[in-house]
C-alpha positions in Angstrom: 88.4 101.0 18.0 90.4 100.3 14.8 93.3 97.9 14.5 96.0 100.5 14.7 94.6 101.9 18.0 94.2 98.4 19.4 97.8 97.5 18.4 99.1 100.7 20.0 97.1 100.0 23.2 98.5 96.4 23.3 102.1 97.6 22.9 101.6 100.2 25.6 100.2 97.6 28.0 103.1 95.2 27.1 105.6 97.9 27.9 103.8 98.9 31.1 103.9 95.3 32.3 107.5 94.9 31.4 108.5 98.1 33.3 106.5 97.0 36.3 108.1 93.6 36.5 111.6 94.8 35.7 111.4 97.2 38.6 111.8 94.2 41.0 115.3 93.6 39.6 116.4 96.8 41.2 116.7 94.9 44.5 119.9 92.9 44.2 118.6 89.9 46.1 115.7 89.6 43.7 117.9 90.1 40.6 120.3 87.4 41.9 117.5 84.9 42.5 116.0 85.4 39.1 119.4 85.2 37.4 119.8 81.9 39.0 116.4 80.7 37.9 117.0 81.9 34.4 120.4 80.0 34.2 118.8 76.9 35.6 116.1 77.3 32.9 118.8 77.2 30.3 118.6 73.5 30.6 120.1 72.3 33.9 116.8 72.0 35.7 115.1 70.2 32.8 118.0 67.7 32.4 117.7 66.9 36.2 113.9 66.3 35.7 114.6 64.0 32.7 117.1 62.1 34.7 114.6 61.8 37.6 111.9 60.4 35.2 114.5 57.9 33.9 115.5 56.9 37.4 111.9 56.7 38.8 110.3 55.0 35.7 113.3 53.0 34.5 114.9 52.3 31.2 111.5 51.4 29.7 110.8 55.2 29.6 113.7 56.0 27.3 111.4 56.5 24.4 109.3 59.1 26.3 112.5 60.9 27.1 113.4 61.0 23.5 110.0 62.5 22.9 110.8 65.3 25.3 114.1 65.9 23.6 112.3 65.9 20.2 109.8 68.4 21.6 112.7 70.6 22.7 114.1 70.5 19.1 110.7 71.3 17.6 110.3 74.2 20.1 113.7 75.5 19.3 113.0 75.4 15.6 109.7 77.3 16.0 111.1 80.0 18.2 114.2 80.6 16.1 112.0 80.9 13.0 109.7 83.4 14.7 112.6 85.4 16.1 114.1 85.7 12.6 110.8 86.7 11.1 109.7 89.2 13.8 113.1 90.6 14.8 111.5 92.3 17.8 114.2 94.0 19.9 114.5 93.1 23.5 112.9 95.6 26.0 116.2 96.8 27.4 117.4 97.6 23.9 114.5 99.9 23.2 113.6 101.5 26.6 116.3 103.1 28.7 114.1 102.7 31.9 114.5 98.9 31.6 117.5 97.4 33.4 119.2 94.4 31.8 119.6 91.8 34.5 121.2 88.9 32.5 122.9 88.4 29.2 120.5 87.2 26.5 121.3 84.0 24.7 120.3 85.5 21.3 119.4 88.9 19.9 115.6 89.0 19.6 112.8 89.1 22.1 109.7 87.4 20.5 108.9 84.7 21.6 110.5 83.6 24.9 112.4 80.4 24.2 113.0 79.8 27.9 109.2 80.0 28.6 108.4 77.8 25.6 110.8 75.1 26.7 109.7 75.3 30.4 106.0 74.9 29.5 106.7 72.1 27.0 108.9 70.1 29.3 106.5 70.6 32.3 103.6 69.5 30.1 105.2 66.3 28.8 107.2 65.3 31.9 104.3 66.1 34.1 102.2 63.8 32.0 104.8 61.0 32.3 105.5 61.6 36.0 102.8 63.7 37.7 104.7 63.8 41.0 107.3 66.1 39.4 104.7 68.8 38.8 105.2 69.9 42.4 108.6 71.1 41.4 108.1 71.9 37.7 105.0 74.1 37.9 106.5 76.7 40.3 109.8 76.6 38.5 108.1 77.2 35.1 106.3 80.2 36.6 109.6 81.5 38.0 111.3 81.0 34.6 108.5 83.0 32.9 108.7 85.8 35.4 112.5 85.8 35.3 112.5 86.7 31.6 110.5 89.9 32.3 112.1 90.8 35.6 115.5 90.6 34.0 114.4 92.9 31.1 114.8 90.3 28.4 111.2 89.9 27.3 107.8 91.6 27.2 104.8 89.9 28.7 103.5 89.1 25.2 106.8 87.3 24.4 106.3 85.1 27.5 102.6 84.5 26.8 103.3 83.4 23.2 106.2 81.3 24.3 104.0 79.6 26.9 101.3 79.0 24.3 103.7 77.5 21.8 105.2 75.3 24.5 101.8 74.1 25.6 100.9 73.3 22.0 104.1 71.4 21.3 103.7 69.5 24.6 100.1 68.6 23.7 101.0 67.4 20.2 103.7 65.2 21.7 101.3 63.6 24.1 98.6 63.2 21.5 100.9 61.8 18.8 102.7 59.3 21.0 99.9 56.7 21.0 99.4 57.1 17.3 103.0 56.0 16.8 102.6 53.1 19.2 104.7 54.8 21.8 102.4 55.3 24.7 103.4 58.0 27.2 
């Protein structure tokens, strides 16, 4: 199989996965739940988790919270650069069978910024305060699913967003001791 055929096959599978997941949004209850998850994933949930770490760990963890915020800034920079370079249209813009379930925060699809930030925050905050993983892991999965169910992203957008988020989170955790700021 040559590269062109492999790429065509990958795009076909990506669209098929998107259509399958988006079909769940046709049930209003499901659409409403995932709209709420997506909105909480805009930042509210993560700010509550940051505040929880601060309350549980105390003021001595202020530096670690700054690291999470720095990671969010790095993640935002990466995904905005990628979106400008790839200019991949969102699924609902290209395929009429895909129903838009929520207004997008920006114009392009690749990668998923919501998923990137969810994975990055879960990685770092989970390292700082593992007990929060009970809440953050399921919520992160729901955020990732919400982006596809609501017709905003293809599965590959979400997968790459998750990979970037995990990488940024890992770099934050690995670099903190080098700077004398142990997480």
